[in-house]
Structures are given as C-alpha cells and as structure tokens.
FIKOLBA-228828 format. One record per residue (C-alpha): y, z, x; residue number from 0. Coordinates in nm, 3 decimals. Example, Ala and Ser with C-alpha at 12.3 -4.5 7.8 and 13.67 -1.06 7.14 Angstrom:
# residues 2
ATOM         y         z         x   palo
ATOM    -0.450     0.780     1.230      0
ATOM    -0.106     0.714     1.367      1
# end
This chain:
# residues 462
ATOM         y         z         x   palo
ATOM   -14.778     6.549    -2.582      0
ATOM   -14.715     6.855    -2.314      1
ATOM   -14.890     6.591    -2.059      2
ATOM   -14.664     6.337    -2.143      3
ATOM   -14.339     6.598    -2.082      4
ATOM   -14.478     6.719    -1.778      5
ATOM   -14.547     6.375    -1.600      6
ATOM   -14.205     6.279    -1.699      7
ATOM   -14.031     6.607    -1.575      8
ATOM   -14.199     6.562    -1.273      9
ATOM   -14.068     6.204    -1.189     10
ATOM   -13.753     6.310    -1.251     11
ATOM   -13.756     6.569    -1.039     12
ATOM   -13.909     6.372    -0.778     13
ATOM   -13.616     6.116    -0.822     14
ATOM   -13.388     6.478    -0.802     15
ATOM   -13.538     6.574    -0.533     16
ATOM   -13.622     6.242    -0.290     17
ATOM   -13.237     6.138    -0.332     18
ATOM   -13.201     5.748    -0.349     19
ATOM   -13.502     5.603    -0.082     20
ATOM   -13.665     5.279    -0.111     21
ATOM   -13.906     5.327    -0.322     22
ATOM   -13.700     5.487    -0.585     23
ATOM   -13.455     5.132    -0.604     24
ATOM   -13.843     4.974    -0.596     25
ATOM   -13.965     5.179    -0.933     26
ATOM   -13.583     5.157    -1.111     27
ATOM   -13.639     4.754    -1.108     28
ATOM   -13.928     4.809    -1.349     29
ATOM   -13.910     5.144    -1.511     30
ATOM   -13.650     5.121    -1.833     31
ATOM   -13.541     5.480    -2.000     32
ATOM   -13.683     5.356    -2.339     33
ATOM   -14.062     5.417    -2.127     34
ATOM   -13.996     5.778    -2.151     35
ATOM   -14.120     5.961    -2.466     36
ATOM   -13.904     6.281    -2.445     37
ATOM   -13.538     6.138    -2.514     38
ATOM   -13.358     6.361    -2.328     39
ATOM   -13.548     6.251    -1.997     40
ATOM   -13.500     5.881    -2.092     41
ATOM   -13.089     5.997    -2.119     42
ATOM   -13.136     6.170    -1.753     43
ATOM   -13.288     5.838    -1.619     44
ATOM   -13.057     5.619    -1.730     45
ATOM   -12.798     5.826    -1.583     46
ATOM   -12.970     5.861    -1.247     47
ATOM   -13.042     5.487    -1.258     48
ATOM   -12.672     5.406    -1.328     49
ATOM   -12.546     5.628    -1.044     50
ATOM   -12.771     5.457    -0.783     51
ATOM   -12.628     5.132    -0.871     52
ATOM   -12.296     5.251    -0.922     53
ATOM   -12.243     5.494    -0.597     54
ATOM   -12.578     5.424    -0.401     55
ATOM   -12.683     5.763    -0.407     56
ATOM   -12.872     6.009    -0.638     57
ATOM   -12.722     6.349    -0.660     58
ATOM   -12.720     6.602    -0.882     59
ATOM   -12.368     6.723    -0.775     60
ATOM   -12.206     6.417    -0.867     61
ATOM   -12.455     6.349    -1.197     62
ATOM   -12.306     6.666    -1.315     63
ATOM   -11.933     6.580    -1.243     64
ATOM   -11.948     6.241    -1.339     65
ATOM   -12.203     6.190    -1.661     66
ATOM   -12.179     6.542    -1.777     67
ATOM   -12.540     6.650    -1.699     68
ATOM   -12.568     6.980    -1.675     69
ATOM   -12.559     7.154    -1.309     70
ATOM   -12.791     7.437    -1.451     71
ATOM   -13.045     7.226    -1.581     72
ATOM   -13.088     6.983    -1.293     73
ATOM   -13.090     7.273    -1.038     74
ATOM   -13.354     7.430    -1.214     75
ATOM   -13.566     7.104    -1.229     76
ATOM   -13.536     7.041    -0.846     77
ATOM   -13.625     7.407    -0.801     78
ATOM   -13.978     7.362    -1.028     79
ATOM   -14.035     7.013    -0.837     80
ATOM   -14.233     7.095    -0.547     81
ATOM   -14.319     6.790    -0.367     82
ATOM   -14.132     6.395    -0.440     83
ATOM   -14.436     6.261    -0.257     84
ATOM   -14.582     6.120    -0.572     85
ATOM   -14.303     5.927    -0.719     86
ATOM   -14.441     5.601    -0.769     87
ATOM   -14.770     5.763    -0.898     88
ATOM   -14.573     5.956    -1.165     89
ATOM   -14.376     5.618    -1.230     90
ATOM   -14.645     5.435    -1.287     91
ATOM   -14.823     5.717    -1.584     92
ATOM   -14.510     5.701    -1.757     93
ATOM   -14.520     5.354    -1.791     94
ATOM   -14.881     5.344    -1.869     95
ATOM   -14.829     5.571    -2.136     96
ATOM   -14.519     5.373    -2.301     97
ATOM   -14.771     5.080    -2.321     98
ATOM   -15.046     5.276    -2.465     99
ATOM   -14.773     5.362    -2.724    100
ATOM   -14.631     5.061    -2.804    101
ATOM   -14.983     4.922    -2.834    102
ATOM   -15.104     5.156    -3.085    103
ATOM   -14.766     5.028    -3.286    104
ATOM   -14.844     4.679    -3.288    105
ATOM   -15.198     4.768    -3.359    106
ATOM   -15.106     4.998    -3.650    107
ATOM   -14.845     4.699    -3.777    108
ATOM   -15.128     4.436    -3.770    109
ATOM   -15.388     4.644    -3.976    110
ATOM   -15.112     4.696    -4.198    111
ATOM   -15.013     4.361    -4.250    112
ATOM   -15.377     4.229    -4.230    113
ATOM   -15.455     4.404    -4.537    114
ATOM   -15.208     4.294    -4.747    115
ATOM   -15.235     3.950    -4.626    116
ATOM   -15.342     3.656    -4.784    117
ATOM   -15.620     3.425    -4.641    118
ATOM   -15.376     3.145    -4.489    119
ATOM   -15.225     3.419    -4.320    120
ATOM   -15.478     3.576    -4.140    121
ATOM   -15.514     3.346    -3.806    122
ATOM   -15.159     3.330    -3.806    123
ATOM   -15.116     3.704    -3.845    124
ATOM   -15.414     3.802    -3.563    125
ATOM   -15.300     3.507    -3.307    126
ATOM   -14.932     3.651    -3.310    127
ATOM   -15.079     4.017    -3.277    128
ATOM   -15.263     3.908    -2.982    129
ATOM   -15.035     3.701    -2.781    130
ATOM   -14.778     4.025    -2.809    131
ATOM   -15.064     4.251    -2.685    132
ATOM   -15.135     4.001    -2.386    133
ATOM   -14.780     3.984    -2.301    134
ATOM   -14.759     4.377    -2.298    135
ATOM   -15.079     4.419    -2.069    136
ATOM   -14.986     4.091    -1.869    137
ATOM   -14.673     4.275    -1.782    138
ATOM   -14.694     4.370    -1.409    139
ATOM   -14.497     4.625    -1.207    140
ATOM   -14.284     4.411    -1.058    141
ATOM   -13.929     4.325    -0.975    142
ATOM   -13.743     4.254    -1.292    143
ATOM   -13.405     4.094    -1.318    144
ATOM   -13.085     4.301    -1.452    145
ATOM   -12.925     4.183    -1.755    146
ATOM   -12.542     4.095    -1.651    147
ATOM   -12.420     4.327    -1.931    148
ATOM   -12.652     4.620    -1.814    149
ATOM   -12.466     4.534    -1.481    150
ATOM   -12.075     4.521    -1.587    151
ATOM   -12.059     4.904    -1.773    152
ATOM   -12.164     5.024    -1.396    153
ATOM   -11.884     4.755    -1.254    154
ATOM   -11.580     4.869    -1.398    155
ATOM   -11.657     5.205    -1.246    156
ATOM   -11.731     5.027    -0.880    157
ATOM   -11.393     4.848    -0.971    158
ATOM   -11.215     5.175    -1.045    159
ATOM   -11.313     5.334    -0.709    160
ATOM   -11.224     5.045    -0.485    161
ATOM   -10.912     5.139    -0.563    162
ATOM   -10.924     5.530    -0.428    163
ATOM   -10.849     5.646    -0.105    164
ATOM   -11.182     5.731     0.017    165
ATOM   -11.305     5.355    -0.052    166
ATOM   -11.285     5.226     0.300    167
ATOM   -11.524     5.518     0.366    168
ATOM   -11.779     5.333     0.222    169
ATOM   -11.740     5.026     0.437    170
ATOM   -11.852     5.006     0.833    171
ATOM   -11.562     4.973     1.058    172
ATOM   -11.604     4.866     1.456    173
ATOM   -11.339     5.099     1.548    174
ATOM   -11.157     4.818     1.727    175
ATOM   -10.863     4.842     1.559    176
ATOM   -10.752     4.487     1.625    177
ATOM   -11.095     4.315     1.501    178
ATOM   -11.116     4.517     1.178    179
ATOM   -10.840     4.404     1.075    180
ATOM   -10.957     4.068     1.076    181
ATOM   -11.309     4.143     0.914    182
ATOM   -11.195     4.365     0.681    183
ATOM   -11.493     4.607     0.682    184
ATOM   -11.828     4.537     0.721    185
ATOM   -12.070     4.572     0.413    186
ATOM   -12.408     4.784     0.306    187
ATOM   -12.581     4.480     0.306    188
ATOM   -12.425     4.244     0.570    189
ATOM   -12.593     4.142     0.893    190
ATOM   -12.293     4.103     1.165    191
ATOM   -12.401     3.871     1.465    192
ATOM   -12.228     3.963     1.808    193
ATOM   -12.306     3.654     2.054    194
ATOM   -12.262     3.551     2.391    195
ATOM   -12.391     3.421     2.738    196
ATOM   -12.581     3.625     2.963    197
ATOM   -12.328     3.901     3.153    198
ATOM   -12.073     3.864     2.839    199
ATOM   -12.103     4.216     2.786    200
ATOM   -12.342     4.204     2.427    201
ATOM   -12.492     4.501     2.519    202
ATOM   -12.183     4.673     2.597    203
ATOM   -12.003     4.589     2.301    204
ATOM   -12.319     4.700     2.092    205
ATOM   -12.286     5.006     2.272    206
ATOM   -11.886     5.025     2.214    207
ATOM   -11.905     4.997     1.814    208
ATOM   -12.228     5.233     1.859    209
ATOM   -12.002     5.497     1.957    210
ATOM   -11.706     5.451     1.772    211
ATOM   -11.893     5.470     1.479    212
ATOM   -12.043     5.786     1.567    213
ATOM   -11.751     5.982     1.719    214
ATOM   -11.641     5.917     1.340    215
ATOM   -11.922     6.100     1.207    216
ATOM   -12.119     5.810     1.154    217
ATOM   -12.495     5.779     1.184    218
ATOM   -12.676     5.517     1.425    219
ATOM   -13.037     5.377     1.487    220
ATOM   -13.006     5.131     1.799    221
ATOM   -13.325     4.905     1.877    222
ATOM   -13.307     4.819     2.257    223
ATOM   -13.553     4.600     2.325    224
ATOM   -13.478     4.500     2.641    225
ATOM   -13.327     4.836     2.812    226
ATOM   -13.462     5.146     2.830    227
ATOM   -13.322     5.493     2.689    228
ATOM   -13.182     5.599     2.999    229
ATOM   -13.025     5.278     3.099    230
ATOM   -12.841     5.281     2.780    231
ATOM   -12.698     5.671     2.841    232
ATOM   -12.567     5.530     3.157    233
ATOM   -12.369     5.313     2.968    234
ATOM   -12.277     5.504     2.683    235
ATOM   -12.193     5.848     2.940    236
ATOM   -12.014     5.578     3.173    237
ATOM   -11.761     5.449     2.897    238
ATOM   -11.724     5.798     2.752    239
ATOM   -11.687     6.008     3.036    240
ATOM   -11.493     5.710     3.269    241
ATOM   -11.731     5.765     3.542    242
ATOM   -11.892     5.426     3.683    243
ATOM   -12.280     5.347     3.644    244
ATOM   -12.302     5.338     3.998    245
ATOM   -12.194     5.727     4.052    246
ATOM   -12.402     5.792     3.817    247
ATOM   -12.742     5.635     3.913    248
ATOM   -12.655     5.792     4.279    249
ATOM   -12.488     6.087     4.173    250
ATOM   -12.438     6.207     4.575    251
ATOM   -12.086     6.013     4.487    252
ATOM   -11.988     6.282     4.205    253
ATOM   -11.706     6.461     4.243    254
ATOM   -11.586     6.791     4.107    255
ATOM   -11.338     6.601     3.843    256
ATOM   -11.666     6.350     3.736    257
ATOM   -11.857     6.650     3.652    258
ATOM   -11.588     6.857     3.475    259
ATOM   -11.540     6.506     3.231    260
ATOM   -11.931     6.423     3.216    261
ATOM   -11.979     6.804     3.073    262
ATOM   -11.665     6.802     2.851    263
ATOM   -11.861     6.447     2.687    264
ATOM   -12.226     6.588     2.680    265
ATOM   -12.083     6.861     2.500    266
ATOM   -11.929     6.606     2.238    267
ATOM   -12.232     6.337     2.236    268
ATOM   -12.497     6.574     2.142    269
ATOM   -12.331     6.631     1.822    270
ATOM   -12.298     6.288     1.762    271
ATOM   -12.588     6.119     1.515    272
ATOM   -12.724     5.881     1.751    273
ATOM   -13.071     5.737     1.782    274
ATOM   -13.201     5.523     2.077    275
ATOM   -13.556     5.287     1.979    276
ATOM   -13.629     5.171     2.355    277
ATOM   -13.974     5.022     2.229    278
ATOM   -13.986     4.616     2.340    279
ATOM   -14.217     4.347     2.155    280
ATOM   -14.155     4.483     1.775    281
ATOM   -14.150     4.244     1.490    282
ATOM   -13.890     4.267     1.222    283
ATOM   -14.118     4.428     1.013    284
ATOM   -14.174     4.725     1.240    285
ATOM   -13.769     4.744     1.281    286
ATOM   -13.792     4.765     0.950    287
ATOM   -14.081     5.019     0.899    288
ATOM   -13.913     5.227     1.133    289
ATOM   -13.551     5.254     0.955    290
ATOM   -13.731     5.330     0.650    291
ATOM   -13.890     5.657     0.807    292
ATOM   -13.595     5.728     0.959    293
ATOM   -13.384     5.753     0.616    294
ATOM   -13.657     5.914     0.487    295
ATOM   -13.614     6.181     0.735    296
ATOM   -13.218     6.159     0.805    297
ATOM   -13.090     6.061     0.466    298
ATOM   -12.848     5.840     0.602    299
ATOM   -12.766     5.546     0.790    300
ATOM   -12.435     5.372     0.880    301
ATOM   -12.548     5.072     1.098    302
ATOM   -12.876     4.985     1.276    303
ATOM   -12.811     4.787     1.618    304
ATOM   -13.079     4.535     1.721    305
ATOM   -12.992     4.431     2.102    306
ATOM   -13.130     4.119     2.054    307
ATOM   -13.297     3.875     1.849    308
ATOM   -13.452     3.674     2.098    309
ATOM   -13.692     3.977     2.234    310
ATOM   -13.788     4.033     1.812    311
ATOM   -14.164     3.980     1.837    312
ATOM   -14.296     3.749     1.521    313
ATOM   -14.634     3.810     1.432    314
ATOM   -14.727     3.470     1.426    315
ATOM   -14.661     3.367     1.813    316
ATOM   -14.829     2.972     1.687    317
ATOM   -14.493     2.911     1.539    318
ATOM   -14.282     2.715     1.692    319
ATOM   -13.944     2.918     1.776    320
ATOM   -13.721     2.756     1.489    321
ATOM   -13.934     2.906     1.232    322
ATOM   -13.986     3.242     1.414    323
ATOM   -13.636     3.275     1.432    324
ATOM   -13.595     3.204     1.053    325
ATOM   -13.846     3.419     0.929    326
ATOM   -13.703     3.723     1.159    327
ATOM   -13.355     3.619     1.052    328
ATOM   -13.465     3.680     0.682    329
ATOM   -13.640     3.972     0.698    330
ATOM   -13.307     4.141     0.867    331
ATOM   -13.129     3.968     0.626    332
ATOM   -13.357     4.174     0.373    333
ATOM   -13.343     4.512     0.560    334
ATOM   -12.993     4.537     0.518    335
ATOM   -13.026     4.428     0.150    336
ATOM   -13.298     4.643     0.034    337
ATOM   -13.209     4.944     0.243    338
ATOM   -12.813     4.920     0.208    339
ATOM   -12.765     4.979     0.569    340
ATOM   -12.539     4.707     0.769    341
ATOM   -12.716     4.530     1.077    342
ATOM   -12.530     4.460     1.402    343
ATOM   -12.751     4.168     1.546    344
ATOM   -12.694     4.100     1.936    345
ATOM   -12.790     3.695     2.005    346
ATOM   -12.786     3.469     2.282    347
ATOM   -12.654     3.144     2.306    348
ATOM   -12.778     2.840     2.433    349
ATOM   -12.743     2.669     2.763    350
ATOM   -12.543     2.418     2.625    351
ATOM   -12.209     2.575     2.615    352
ATOM   -12.212     2.622     3.007    353
ATOM   -12.200     2.248     3.079    354
ATOM   -11.870     2.211     2.867    355
ATOM   -11.512     2.211     3.033    356
ATOM   -11.426     2.455     2.738    357
ATOM   -11.690     2.723     2.758    358
ATOM   -11.560     2.917     2.472    359
ATOM   -11.881     2.920     2.237    360
ATOM   -11.913     2.772     1.882    361
ATOM   -12.133     2.857     1.584    362
ATOM   -12.339     2.575     1.693    363
ATOM   -12.398     2.739     2.022    364
ATOM   -12.639     2.992     1.897    365
ATOM   -13.041     2.942     1.933    366
ATOM   -13.176     2.804     1.649    367
ATOM   -12.824     2.829     1.491    368
ATOM   -12.923     2.687     1.142    369
ATOM   -13.046     3.044     1.012    370
ATOM   -12.874     3.276     1.207    371
ATOM   -12.524     3.124     1.111    372
ATOM   -12.682     3.125     0.728    373
ATOM   -12.784     3.442     0.716    374
ATOM   -12.489     3.562     0.906    375
ATOM   -12.214     3.762     0.730    376
ATOM   -12.011     3.796     1.046    377
ATOM   -12.038     3.612     1.367    378
ATOM   -11.814     3.760     1.656    379
ATOM   -11.841     3.499     1.961    380
ATOM   -11.794     3.678     2.284    381
ATOM   -11.586     3.520     2.626    382
ATOM   -11.499     3.638     2.925    383
ATOM   -11.344     3.372     3.182    384
ATOM   -11.442     3.599     3.473    385
ATOM   -11.787     3.596     3.399    386
ATOM   -11.718     3.187     3.480    387
ATOM   -11.471     3.189     3.710    388
ATOM   -11.440     3.472     4.011    389
ATOM   -11.101     3.406     4.052    390
ATOM   -10.979     3.411     3.731    391
ATOM   -10.639     3.653     3.738    392
ATOM   -10.717     3.850     3.401    393
ATOM   -10.973     4.067     3.308    394
ATOM   -10.965     4.010     2.930    395
ATOM   -11.224     3.954     2.662    396
ATOM   -11.178     3.738     2.385    397
ATOM   -11.380     3.813     2.048    398
ATOM   -11.385     3.520     1.846    399
ATOM   -11.446     3.534     1.473    400
ATOM   -11.615     3.224     1.393    401
ATOM   -11.743     3.337     1.063    402
ATOM   -11.657     3.602     0.785    403
ATOM   -11.809     3.596     0.470    404
ATOM   -11.564     3.821     0.293    405
ATOM   -11.237     3.776     0.473    406
ATOM   -11.027     3.604     0.773    407
ATOM   -11.116     3.431     1.088    408
ATOM   -10.941     3.477     1.413    409
ATOM   -10.933     3.624     1.743    410
ATOM   -10.937     3.961     1.916    411
ATOM   -10.881     4.061     2.281    412
ATOM   -10.993     4.349     2.465    413
ATOM   -10.994     4.412     2.865    414
ATOM   -11.325     4.436     3.015    415
ATOM   -11.245     4.707     3.285    416
ATOM   -11.568     4.832     3.508    417
ATOM   -11.829     4.723     3.270    418
ATOM   -11.652     4.864     2.953    419
ATOM   -11.467     4.698     2.671    420
ATOM   -11.140     4.886     2.577    421
ATOM   -10.820     4.794     2.368    422
ATOM   -10.502     4.641     2.483    423
ATOM   -10.196     4.518     2.376    424
ATOM   -10.330     4.178     2.191    425
ATOM    -9.983     4.006     2.272    426
ATOM    -9.991     4.093     2.649    427
ATOM   -10.303     3.947     2.646    428
ATOM   -10.277     3.626     2.408    429
ATOM    -9.942     3.540     2.657    430
ATOM   -10.168     3.615     2.968    431
ATOM   -10.465     3.398     2.894    432
ATOM   -10.264     3.092     2.728    433
ATOM   -10.058     3.085     3.061    434
ATOM   -10.370     3.077     3.213    435
ATOM   -10.467     2.780     3.037    436
ATOM   -10.174     2.578     3.044    437
ATOM   -10.112     2.616     3.371    438
ATOM   -10.528     2.476     3.444    439
ATOM   -10.410     2.202     3.166    440
ATOM   -10.121     2.098     3.360    441
ATOM   -10.358     2.130     3.698    442
ATOM   -10.659     1.893     3.537    443
ATOM   -10.366     1.624     3.465    444
ATOM   -10.205     1.637     3.796    445
ATOM   -10.541     1.584     3.999    446
ATOM   -10.649     1.312     3.702    447
ATOM   -10.319     1.115     3.748    448
ATOM   -10.354     1.137     4.159    449
ATOM   -10.667     1.014     4.134    450
ATOM   -10.545     0.743     3.949    451
ATOM   -10.266     0.633     4.189    452
ATOM   -10.502     0.692     4.476    453
ATOM   -10.742     0.440     4.329    454
ATOM   -10.471     0.224     4.236    455
ATOM   -10.326     0.216     4.580    456
ATOM   -10.630     0.172     4.750    457
ATOM   -10.684    -0.100     5.017    458
ATOM   -10.304    -0.269     4.912    459
ATOM   -10.108    -0.338     5.178    460
ATOM    -9.770    -0.268     5.231    461
# end
C-alpha cells in the first residue's frame, strides 16, 4: 500500500513539475483516474487532465483557482518532487498495479462463482473469466479514443473562455492588421502555408511575421534550411533599424544615424524570444525532435517557421517527390497537432505560373499541390508585379488568402520597399493596382484590334 501511494505521489508530482509536455499529453490518452489506488490522487489527476484539455496547460496556481485544489498541498507535492524525468515509468507502474488489482478481483469473483456453480455452468464461467483476463492483459498502453461526454464538460468551459477578453491572446496573429482581419487568427494546431515564386519575398514575409510576433512578447523557432543565421540577422536588422542590407554588408557606408538606429534595435531585439536553426538537410522528424527539445527547455512557443518545404529532406530518397512532399506535410501537420504549436510553412510555386498572362498564383500552382492544399489550414499567395515587370509603376505586393479553413478569403496589400514588407493604405493600393490592370487591359485590346485591322487591310488596293 505504501509503495503504491509513493508511486502515485511521484507521478502527480512529475506532472505538476514538468507541465504539459508531449509525453504528458500521450500519457493522458491511456492513464485513467480509476487506475489510482489512492482516491485523492485519482481526483487530482482527473482535474489535471481536465485542465490540460481545456486550457492546454498544467499549472498548479490555476488548478487551485479553477478546480479548488489546495494551493499548499500542490506546492508541497512539487517541492518534494526531485525530478520529472521518469514520468512515463511512473505512469506505467501505476497502470500495471491497477491491472494486477483488477485481475485479482476477477479471479476471486470467479473462484466464488465456481465454488457454487452447477456442472453445466463451469465451462461458461471459466470461458468468460479467461476472455475478461485476456482483454485486460492485452490492453496495451496506447492512444485511446476520448468519449464525447468526457470532452463536453471541458468544452462548455472552453466556450465560456472564448467570450472572455483574453481569448484572442490564445490565437496567433501575424501582426499585419489587414491580413489578421481576414484570417481571424491562427489556431495552435494550424499549418499556414505562405507561397510564391522565387523573388517574391517569401523569406522576407516569414521574417516579417516572426518580427511582429516576438515584438508582441511571443516566441518563434525559425528553421532556415537555405540561409545561414547571419543572413537572417542582416534582414531582420535591416527591417528593424531601417538600414539597407547593402550597408550592413559593407559597414564602411554606415553613418552615425545608422549606428544609432542599429544600437536601438539591438537593445530591443536582445530581449525577444526569437530562435534560429540554420541547419540544412533536416527532415520533418528532426524538425519535430528539435522543437520538442526546445519546448522542454523554454516551456512555450508561439510558432514554428520552416523556410522552406522544398528543402525539407525525406529519409527515403528513393520515393518520388510527390510521396516525399505528402509524407512531409503529414509529419508537419502532426507536429502542430501534437505539440499545439502553429507551423508557418514557406513553399515554392511551380513554373507554370510564369507562362500565364495573369501571373497571380493559384492553389494549383503549388508544387505537389494536392497534399499541401489538403493539409494546410490557411494558404497565403504572394505576388509582386515588379518581380515580373521592372517598368511597373508601383511597389505594392499582393497577399492573396486562397484557403482559410476557419474564415474568409480575400486580398491584402503591402508595400515592398528596399526588400521589406511595409503596411500601407488598402484603398490607395487597390486603386493603384486596378488602374494599371485596367490600363493594361485597354492597351491589350487596342493592340489586338490594331493587329486584326492590319491583317484585314494587308494587300488591299485603294
């Protein structure tokens, strides 16, 4: 009895000390409150699991406030817990102990039934007992479905929380106001795809979102599979301090005002939770492993940014590209779902878009578009007219939301100045782009009409 008590005590302490880690999430899918011998610990575990499902966190202060648990008792348990490293081992032992108790009860029940049974009932009682024991012993430690009724109690509280003023803090916002109005916020399990042709500014837009998130006290883990860390810092510093990348690469061109802005931004940036991984050739499982380790060490993440999908290596290079992309997308989607961290995924578009008259991209322009389009919660297509026409009279970029699982579709405009995305007046941008489009359409019709007339009159004598 004392042994089981201490084991259950250690399990509760490990959960409270470690918080809602990926391993804790997994354990909660197969460890049930009824498996605890100590009724008090079973109740406490049930509240911990309810809090994890409702608030996506394990926090002893909130357990005290929301579920009436004794703050002093919880603090004492955490204080007496030296490590959470053996969390899974404790959970398995608690479950095994429960199986032994249930098996013993069943055997005692069967022995009692057999002692009073008639000859014709012996075989039936024995067969039923063996079946129940086999099911009990074969019940593996594995992910188990959650009954809808068990979720509904927590869901009512979730619904109530959505009416509170701090609900938006639980969604991820890009910091681009016009875009956030369309998206309505990015959920913790979303994969948001940002796609464009080379030169349209995918990496820069990924960094723009990263900069906006960390400036609002968020935390971002940025996987750069193409550029090294200092290239990324060049871009961030250029945008944040309003100093051109050319000057940063050739510091002899920097003046006093440049240095002042750089110093100011560096002081700000050092306080921000922005982490870079610039290792090429990573596969999706390695990205997940790095993310899990980072979460264990830092405790939270607002987003994971991956630049870009085409450079995520697949372990089996003998598969064709379609299957590699399909499996990689599935793995990244599971990363977001299991770790409750949204993934912002940059993607290349295929070359077909360059052969069209209107080069604004569509979902079908995504390389291996089937799996990307299916698994993405949101897709944002980048388009800049100036990347195709050097004589273009405006510097606007178009951000076209072509998929939004939980909201509307629409188009947003930003200025692209000195290689950086800058917020702009949406109405002014719309008028500038539409006037050029209409003028281009008029010139195109006029040119076709003239060519037709020239052909008609060719060779005629007047």
